[in-house]
C-alpha positions in Angstrom: -37.3 -83.7 -108.6 -37.9 -87.5 -107.4 -35.0 -89.9 -107.3 -36.7 -92.0 -110.2 -36.7 -89.2 -112.7 -33.1 -89.5 -114.3 -33.4 -93.3 -114.5 -36.8 -92.9 -116.4 -35.4 -90.2 -118.5 -32.6 -92.5 -119.6 -35.0 -95.4 -119.9 -37.0 -93.1 -122.3 -34.1 -91.6 -124.4 -32.8 -95.5 -124.5 -36.2 -96.4 -126.0 -36.6 -93.7 -128.4 -32.9 -94.7 -129.9 -33.6 -98.1 -129.9 -36.9 -97.8 -131.8 -35.3 -95.3 -134.4 -32.4 -97.4 -134.7 -34.3 -100.5 -135.6 -36.7 -98.3 -137.8 -33.7 -97.1 -139.8 -32.4 -100.8 -140.3 -35.3 -101.8 -141.5 -35.6 -99.1 -144.1 -32.1 -99.1 -145.2 -33.3 -98.5 -148.6 -34.7 -95.4 -147.6 -31.9 -94.3 -145.9 -29.5 -95.4 -149.0 -31.6 -93.0 -151.4 -31.6 -90.2 -149.3 -27.7 -90.6 -149.2 -27.5 -91.4 -152.7 -24.2 -90.5 -154.3 -22.2 -89.8 -151.0 -19.3 -92.2 -149.8 -20.3 -95.1 -152.4 -23.7 -95.4 -151.0 -25.8 -96.9 -153.9 -29.8 -98.0 -153.3 -30.9 -100.8 -154.9 -33.0 -100.5 -158.0 -36.5 -101.0 -156.0 -38.6 -97.6 -154.9 -38.2 -97.0 -151.3 -40.9 -97.5 -148.9 -40.6 -94.4 -146.4 -40.7 -90.6 -147.0 -37.5 -88.9 -147.0 -39.2 -86.8 -144.5 -39.8 -90.0 -142.2 -36.0 -91.0 -142.8 -35.0 -87.7 -141.7 -37.3 -87.9 -138.6 -35.6 -91.1 -137.8 -32.3 -90.0 -138.0 -33.1 -86.8 -135.8 -34.6 -89.0 -133.2 -32.0 -91.6 -133.1 -28.9 -89.1 -132.8 -31.2 -86.8 -130.4 -31.4 -90.2 -128.3 -27.9 -91.0 -127.7 -27.3 -87.8 -127.3 -29.3 -87.1 -124.4 -28.3 -90.5 -123.0 -24.9 -89.4 -122.7 -25.8 -86.0 -121.1 -27.8 -87.5 -118.5 -25.0 -89.9 -117.8 -22.4 -87.1 -117.7 -24.9 -85.4 -115.1 -25.2 -88.2 -112.9 -21.7 -88.9 -113.1 -20.2 -85.6 -112.4 -22.8 -85.3 -109.4 -24.7 -82.1 -110.5 -27.9 -84.6 -110.5 -27.2 -85.2 -106.7 -28.4 -81.5 -106.1 -31.3 -81.6 -108.1 -33.0 -84.8 -106.7 -35.1 -84.5 -103.4 -34.2 -86.6 -101.0 -36.4 -87.6 -97.8 -34.7 -87.5 -94.6 -35.8 -88.9 -91.6 -35.1 -86.5 -89.1 
């Protein structure tokens, strides 16, 4: 793998997490409708603009993004990524 692979993968995970998080914040009404009746969550009386499927998809992408980011950081910090990355040698 080229040396830029892990930073690019980490950036992709960050962008996915950020986009899903912003979408969830903009559609907080739909999230509240999804979790109605749990832990004092009461949605507004108006109808939610996003479907349940879209909310679940955004929640899944958000969680997969930050979990993958932590996994990539752990792989890089532990030194395991050093064995995978091809380094050009000037021998």
